[in-house]
N, C-alpha and C positions, 0 to 999 in steps of 0.2 A: 264410204257410206253406201249402204245398199238398202233396197226397199223390199219388204215382204208384202205380197198381195194375197189376201184371203179369197176364197171362193165367193164370198159375199161382196167383193169389190173393195173392201177396206184395205187401205195402204198403211203400212207401219214402217216408219223410218227407223233404221237401226244404225248404231255407231259402234265400232270396235275400237277399244282402247289399245293404242299401239305404242305405249311407252312403258318403260320399266322404272320410271321415277316414282318416288314416294308421294302418295297423295297427302295433301295437307287439309285437314278438317278443322274447323274452328267454329266458334259461336258467332252468330250474326251480330255485328257491332250495334245494330239499331234495335236489338231486342228490348222490349219494355222491362223496366226494373220496378220492383214493388218497394215503395218507400213509405215511411210515415204510418199514418193511421191504418191503411189497408193491410200493411205487413203486420202491424200489432194485432189487428183483429184476426188475421189468419193464424198467427202464432198462438193467440188465446184460444181459438177453436181447437187447434191441434193439442194444446195442453189439456183442455177439457176432455177431448176424446181419449187421450192416452191415460188420463186419470181414471176415467170410467172403465177402461179396459183393465187397468191394474186392479181396480176394486173388484171387477168381475172375476179375475183370476184368484185374488185373495179369498173371496167368498165362495168359491166353487166347492161343491160337495165331493167327497171321495165316495165313489160307488163301490159297493161290495161286489166282488166277482162272483157270479153265479156259476154253479156247476155246469159244465158244458153238456148240452143236450146231445143225445145220440143222433147220428146221421140217419136220415130217413130217405129211403128211395121211393119216389112217387111215380105212379103210372098215369100218364096223361093220355086219355082216349084219343085215338086218331093220330098220335104223334109217331107211331111206329110205321115207317114207310119202307117196305121191302120191295126189292126188284123182283119181278116175276118174269120168268123166261118163257 
């Protein structure tokens, strides 16, 4: 383990991993689970939301494609900066 010291005096501990073994990642066994009424309410809200989104997609209008406008080159005063020798 080594320490990095910044100019401000802050010390940061650093650790270098010196193993070639596989890391095991998992879920924390003490994580809260949602049961009963809370879960039912959450599922009901999700169902309501997705029903609204499906209805919005079904009722969406098809837009008529407009003719593409011609490209227009604009001049912005003061934007032309030239180097002068």
